[in-house]
N, CA, C and O atoms as a GROMACS GRO file, in nm:
protein
  312
    1MET      N    1  13.366  21.010  -0.433
    1MET     CA    2  13.464  21.009  -0.556
    1MET      C    3  13.446  20.909  -0.625
    1MET      O    4  13.464  20.931  -0.745
    2ASN      N    5  13.411  20.780  -0.592
    2ASN     CA    6  13.376  20.678  -0.682
    2ASN      C    7  13.282  20.707  -0.790
    2ASN      O    8  13.283  20.642  -0.895
    3ASP      N    9  13.196  20.807  -0.765
    3ASP     CA   10  13.101  20.840  -0.873
    3ASP      C   11  13.160  20.899  -0.968
    3ASP      O   12  13.105  20.898  -1.078
    4ALA      N   13  13.263  20.954  -0.954
    4ALA     CA   14  13.313  21.038  -1.082
    4ALA      C   15  13.404  20.975  -1.147
    4ALA      O   16  13.449  21.029  -1.248
    5ALA      N   17  13.452  20.855  -1.109
    5ALA     CA   18  13.549  20.800  -1.211
    5ALA      C   19  13.429  20.695  -1.285
    5ALA      O   20  13.468  20.667  -1.398
    6PRO      N   21  13.325  20.645  -1.260
    6PRO     CA   22  13.230  20.586  -1.361
    6PRO      C   23  13.164  20.665  -1.434
    6PRO      O   24  13.117  20.617  -1.537
    7SER      N   25  13.141  20.812  -1.404
    7SER     CA   26  13.052  20.918  -1.471
    7SER      C   27  13.157  20.934  -1.570
    7SER      O   28  13.120  20.909  -1.684
    8HIS      N   29  13.278  20.969  -1.556
    8HIS     CA   30  13.398  20.988  -1.629
    8HIS      C   31  13.413  20.890  -1.772
    8HIS      O   32  13.425  20.919  -1.891
    9GLU      N   33  13.408  20.793  -1.715
    9GLU     CA   34  13.445  20.655  -1.818
    9GLU      C   35  13.315  20.643  -1.890
    9GLU      O   36  13.337  20.620  -2.009
   10SER      N   37  13.184  20.650  -1.862
   10SER     CA   38  13.064  20.683  -1.924
   10SER      C   39  13.077  20.793  -2.015
   10SER      O   40  13.052  20.776  -2.134
   11ASN      N   41  13.112  20.895  -1.975
   11ASN     CA   42  13.097  21.016  -2.084
   11ASN      C   43  13.211  21.004  -2.181
   11ASN      O   44  13.201  21.050  -2.294
   12GLN      N   45  13.335  20.935  -2.135
   12GLN     CA   46  13.429  20.886  -2.241
   12GLN      C   47  13.389  20.810  -2.343
   12GLN      O   48  13.412  20.830  -2.463
   13ASP      N   49  13.316  20.705  -2.283
   13ASP     CA   50  13.254  20.595  -2.395
   13ASP      C   51  13.172  20.685  -2.450
   13ASP      O   52  13.202  20.694  -2.569
   14LEU      N   53  13.081  20.757  -2.421
   14LEU     CA   54  12.993  20.811  -2.507
   14LEU      C   55  13.045  20.882  -2.628
   14LEU      O   56  13.007  20.864  -2.743
   15VAL      N   57  13.147  20.975  -2.580
   15VAL     CA   58  13.228  21.039  -2.669
   15VAL      C   59  13.291  20.962  -2.788
   15VAL      O   60  13.280  20.993  -2.907
   16THR      N   61  13.355  20.863  -2.739
   16THR     CA   62  13.385  20.742  -2.836
   16THR      C   63  13.278  20.691  -2.926
   16THR      O   64  13.304  20.673  -3.045
   17ARG      N   65  13.190  20.673  -2.891
   17ARG     CA   66  13.075  20.629  -2.971
   17ARG      C   67  13.017  20.727  -3.053
   17ARG      O   68  12.949  20.702  -3.153
   18LEU      N   69  13.046  20.851  -3.005
   18LEU     CA   70  12.932  20.953  -3.092
   18LEU      C   71  13.039  20.970  -3.233
   18LEU      O   72  12.996  20.973  -3.348
   19LYS      N   73  13.160  20.980  -3.202
   19LYS     CA   74  13.301  20.964  -3.278
   19LYS      C   75  13.288  20.840  -3.360
   19LYS      O   76  13.305  20.856  -3.481
   20HIS      N   77  13.266  20.747  -3.326
   20HIS     CA   78  13.256  20.626  -3.426
   20HIS      C   79  13.153  20.646  -3.526
   20HIS      O   80  13.185  20.637  -3.645
   21LEU      N   81  13.016  20.677  -3.487
   21LEU     CA   82  12.912  20.712  -3.544
   21LEU      C   83  12.914  20.828  -3.642
   21LEU      O   84  12.842  20.833  -3.742
   22ALA      N   85  12.996  20.911  -3.609
   22ALA     CA   86  13.006  21.052  -3.676
   22ALA      C   87  13.112  21.068  -3.795
   22ALA      O   88  13.117  21.152  -3.884
   23GLN      N   89  13.215  20.932  -3.759
   23GLN     CA   90  13.325  20.938  -3.873
   23GLN      C   91  13.286  20.910  -4.002
   23GLN      O   92  13.353  20.956  -4.095
   24PRO      N   93  13.170  20.828  -4.030
   24PRO     CA   94  13.151  20.854  -4.212
   24PRO      C   95  13.088  20.936  -4.248
   24PRO      O   96  13.082  20.948  -4.370
   25LEU      N   97  13.013  21.029  -4.167
   25LEU     CA   98  12.967  21.155  -4.220
   25LEU      C   99  13.073  21.266  -4.249
   25LEU      O  100  13.076  21.345  -4.343
   26VAL      N  101  13.163  21.252  -4.139
   26VAL     CA  102  13.301  21.336  -4.140
   26VAL      C  103  13.358  21.303  -4.278
   26VAL      O  104  13.383  21.392  -4.360
   27GLU      N  105  13.375  21.198  -4.298
   27GLU     CA  106  13.465  21.146  -4.440
   27GLU      C  107  13.376  21.167  -4.543
   27GLU      O  108  13.433  21.210  -4.644
   28SER      N  109  13.257  21.151  -4.553
   28SER     CA  110  13.178  21.206  -4.684
   28SER      C  111  13.170  21.365  -4.711
   28SER      O  112  13.166  21.412  -4.824
   29LEU      N  113  13.169  21.439  -4.598
   29LEU     CA  114  13.166  21.584  -4.615
   29LEU      C  115  13.307  21.634  -4.659
   29LEU      O  116  13.322  21.724  -4.742
   30ASP      N  117  13.406  21.571  -4.598
   30ASP     CA  118  13.565  21.601  -4.642
   30ASP      C  119  13.576  21.568  -4.781
   30ASP      O  120  13.610  21.651  -4.865
   31SER      N  121  13.543  21.426  -4.810
   31SER     CA  122  13.580  21.404  -4.984
   31SER      C  123  13.500  21.501  -5.049
   31SER      O  124  13.556  21.556  -5.143
   32ARG      N  125  13.358  21.545  -5.021
   32ARG     CA  126  13.271  21.630  -5.109
   32ARG      C  127  13.353  21.786  -5.125
   32ARG      O  128  13.362  21.858  -5.224
   33LEU      N  129  13.408  21.803  -4.979
   33LEU     CA  130  13.495  21.956  -4.993
   33LEU      C  131  13.601  21.930  -5.078
   33LEU      O  132  13.632  22.016  -5.161
   34ARG      N  133  13.659  21.830  -5.071
   34ARG     CA  134  13.780  21.832  -5.154
   34ARG      C  135  13.766  21.839  -5.285
   34ARG      O  136  13.835  21.912  -5.357
   35ASP      N  137  13.651  21.742  -5.334
   35ASP     CA  138  13.612  21.729  -5.470
   35ASP      C  139  13.590  21.887  -5.508
   35ASP      O  140  13.663  21.941  -5.591
   36GLN      N  141  13.484  21.958  -5.442
   36GLN     CA  142  13.432  22.052  -5.452
   36GLN      C  143  13.580  22.175  -5.494
   36GLN      O  144  13.586  22.233  -5.602
   37ILE      N  145  13.683  22.191  -5.387
   37ILE     CA  146  13.802  22.257  -5.387
   37ILE      C  147  13.882  22.225  -5.507
   37ILE      O  148  13.954  22.312  -5.558
   38ASP      N  149  13.873  22.096  -5.560
   38ASP     CA  150  13.942  22.042  -5.667
   38ASP      C  151  13.906  22.138  -5.819
   38ASP      O  152  13.983  22.189  -5.901
   39ARG      N  153  13.766  22.135  -5.812
   39ARG     CA  154  13.688  22.170  -5.924
   39ARG      C  155  13.714  22.303  -5.966
   39ARG      O  156  13.729  22.346  -6.080
   40ARG      N  157  13.715  22.382  -5.823
   40ARG     CA  158  13.743  22.517  -5.820
   40ARG      C  159  13.869  22.549  -5.836
   40ARG      O  160  13.887  22.662  -5.883
   41VAL      N  161  13.971  22.480  -5.810
   41VAL     CA  162  14.119  22.512  -5.857
   41VAL      C  163  14.132  22.478  -6.019
   41VAL      O  164  14.190  22.561  -6.090
   42ASP      N  165  14.090  22.384  -6.065
   42ASP     CA  166  14.094  22.345  -6.175
   42ASP      C  167  14.021  22.444  -6.267
   42ASP      O  168  14.070  22.467  -6.377
   43ASP      N  169  13.897  22.510  -6.226
   43ASP     CA  170  13.838  22.585  -6.318
   43ASP      C  171  13.924  22.728  -6.298
   43ASP      O  172  13.927  22.793  -6.403
   44ARG      N  173  13.976  22.773  -6.215
   44ARG     CA  174  14.083  22.863  -6.223
   44ARG      C  175  14.182  22.879  -6.265
   44ARG      O  176  14.226  22.987  -6.306
   45VAL      N  177  14.250  22.752  -6.262
   45VAL     CA  178  14.390  22.718  -6.361
   45VAL      C  179  14.337  22.739  -6.513
   45VAL      O  180  14.391  22.810  -6.598
   46ASP      N  181  14.223  22.663  -6.527
   46ASP     CA  182  14.179  22.673  -6.699
   46ASP      C  183  14.154  22.836  -6.714
   46ASP      O  184  14.224  22.888  -6.801
   47GLU      N  185  14.091  22.897  -6.665
   47GLU     CA  186  14.075  23.036  -6.687
   47GLU      C  187  14.197  23.138  -6.694
   47GLU      O  188  14.218  23.231  -6.772
   48THR      N  189  14.252  23.104  -6.612
   48THR     CA  190  14.428  23.156  -6.628
   48THR      C  191  14.520  23.124  -6.748
   48THR      O  192  14.600  23.197  -6.807
   49LEU      N  193  14.482  22.986  -6.768
   49LEU     CA  194  14.560  22.938  -6.917
   49LEU      C  195  14.493  23.005  -7.002
   49LEU      O  196  14.571  23.077  -7.064
   50ARG      N  197  14.391  23.018  -7.035
   50ARG     CA  198  14.291  23.054  -7.123
   50ARG      C  199  14.331  23.211  -7.168
   50ARG      O  200  14.376  23.245  -7.277
   51SER      N  201  14.308  23.282  -7.075
   51SER     CA  202  14.372  23.407  -7.046
   51SER      C  203  14.487  23.461  -7.104
   51SER      O  204  14.500  23.555  -7.182
   52ARG      N  205  14.598  23.360  -7.036
   52ARG     CA  206  14.720  23.368  -7.080
   52ARG      C  207  14.741  23.356  -7.228
   52ARG      O  208  14.794  23.443  -7.297
   53LEU      N  209  14.687  23.220  -7.278
   53LEU     CA  210  14.717  23.166  -7.401
   53LEU      C  211  14.635  23.265  -7.506
   53LEU      O  212  14.666  23.268  -7.625
   54SER      N  213  14.536  23.339  -7.454
   54SER     CA  214  14.486  23.460  -7.556
   54SER      C  215  14.576  23.565  -7.586
   54SER      O  216  14.584  23.615  -7.698
   55VAL      N  217  14.651  23.602  -7.473
   55VAL     CA  218  14.774  23.698  -7.512
   55VAL      C  219  14.846  23.682  -7.567
   55VAL      O  220  14.887  23.768  -7.645
   56ILE      N  221  14.909  23.547  -7.556
   56ILE     CA  222  15.023  23.502  -7.667
   56ILE      C  223  14.987  23.470  -7.803
   56ILE      O  224  15.066  23.474  -7.897
   57GLU      N  225  14.857  23.437  -7.813
   57GLU     CA  226  14.771  23.429  -7.960
   57GLU      C  227  14.788  23.558  -8.014
   57GLU      O  228  14.821  23.560  -8.133
   58ARG      N  229  14.776  23.664  -7.959
   58ARG     CA  230  14.751  23.812  -7.990
   58ARG      C  231  14.888  23.846  -8.036
   58ARG      O  232  14.916  23.883  -8.150
   59ALA      N  233  14.978  23.829  -7.925
   59ALA     CA  234  15.117  23.879  -7.978
   59ALA      C  235  15.170  23.810  -8.083
   59ALA      O  236  15.253  23.862  -8.158
   60ILE      N  237  15.119  23.657  -8.102
   60ILE     CA  238  15.176  23.603  -8.234
   60ILE      C  239  15.111  23.672  -8.358
   60ILE      O  240  15.186  23.695  -8.453
   61ALA      N  241  15.018  23.697  -8.366
   61ALA     CA  242  14.911  23.766  -8.456
   61ALA      C  243  14.987  23.880  -8.498
   61ALA      O  244  15.016  23.904  -8.615
   62ASP      N  245  15.025  23.967  -8.373
   62ASP     CA  246  15.091  24.092  -8.398
   62ASP      C  247  15.210  24.094  -8.474
   62ASP      O  248  15.229  24.166  -8.573
   63LEU      N  249  15.310  23.993  -8.412
   63LEU     CA  250  15.430  23.952  -8.482
   63LEU      C  251  15.417  23.920  -8.608
   63LEU      O  252  15.500  23.961  -8.688
   64ASP      N  253  15.315  23.844  -8.646
   64ASP     CA  254  15.307  23.774  -8.784
   64ASP      C  255  15.272  23.892  -8.895
   64ASP      O  256  15.318  23.892  -9.010
   65ARG      N  257  15.166  24.009  -8.833
   65ARG     CA  258  15.171  24.099  -8.938
   65ARG      C  259  15.284  24.206  -8.936
   65ARG      O  260  15.291  24.282  -9.033
   66ALA      N  261  15.370  24.218  -8.837
   66ALA     CA  262  15.462  24.303  -8.842
   66ALA      C  263  15.582  24.252  -8.943
   66ALA      O  264  15.659  24.325  -9.005
   67ILE      N  265  15.577  24.100  -8.945
   67ILE     CA  266  15.659  24.041  -9.020
   67ILE      C  267  15.642  24.069  -9.188
   67ILE      O  268  15.729  24.112  -9.263
   68LYS      N  269  15.511  24.032  -9.219
   68LYS     CA  270  15.456  24.078  -9.327
   68LYS      C  271  15.514  24.197  -9.382
   68LYS      O  272  15.584  24.199  -9.483
   69ASP      N  273  15.468  24.336  -9.284
   69ASP     CA  274  15.469  24.450  -9.334
   69ASP      C  275  15.622  24.453  -9.387
   69ASP      O  276  15.660  24.497  -9.496
   70LEU      N  277  15.713  24.386  -9.269
   70LEU     CA  278  15.850  24.418  -9.308
   70LEU      C  279  15.891  24.354  -9.443
   70LEU      O  280  15.951  24.426  -9.524
   71GLN      N  281  15.860  24.216  -9.476
   71GLN     CA  282  15.847  24.162  -9.598
   71GLN      C  283  15.820  24.268  -9.693
   71GLN      O  284  15.912  24.312  -9.761
   72GLU      N  285  15.686  24.318  -9.706
   72GLU     CA  286  15.668  24.390  -9.814
   72GLU      C  287  15.716  24.528  -9.842
   72GLU      O  288  15.683  24.597  -9.939
   73ARG      N  289  15.810  24.566  -9.732
   73ARG     CA  290  15.885  24.696  -9.740
   73ARG      C  291  16.037  24.665  -9.803
   73ARG      O  292  16.106  24.748  -9.861
   74VAL      N  293  16.068  24.539  -9.780
   74VAL     CA  294  16.209  24.468  -9.851
   74VAL      C  295  16.162  24.433  -9.969
   74VAL      O  296  16.221  24.482 -10.066
   75ASP      N  297  16.056  24.350  -9.994
   75ASP     CA  298  16.053  24.308 -10.152
   75ASP      C  299  15.885  24.352 -10.176
   75ASP      O  300  15.785  24.296 -10.132
   76PRO      N  301  15.896  24.453 -10.250
   76PRO     CA  302  15.732  24.505 -10.263
   76PRO      C  303  15.661  24.415 -10.349
   76PRO      O  304  15.538  24.403 -10.354
   77THR      N  305  15.754  24.347 -10.423
   77THR     CA  306  15.671  24.234 -10.536
   77THR      C  307  15.591  24.122 -10.461
   77THR      O  308  15.500  24.063 -10.518
   78ASN      N  309  15.621  24.098 -10.355
   78ASN     CA  310  15.543  23.969 -10.284
   78ASN      C  311  15.411  24.019 -10.270
   78ASN      O  312  15.323  23.949 -10.219
   0.00000   0.00000   0.00000
């Protein structure tokens, strides 16, 4: 039974050392993934905004034409 305790301690020590060695790699990967996700989200937001803005611009152009048509009907001398 005495052999089990030192073995467990050495396994725990090894796990702790591995975690300590792997921590910079994990942090680097985490940072890269976070940046990549942020870029993808930004790209999707930009794409959605462009799409919505183009719909709004078309609607404004349609309204502008409709107003001009109405103005010509009301005052044909314009």
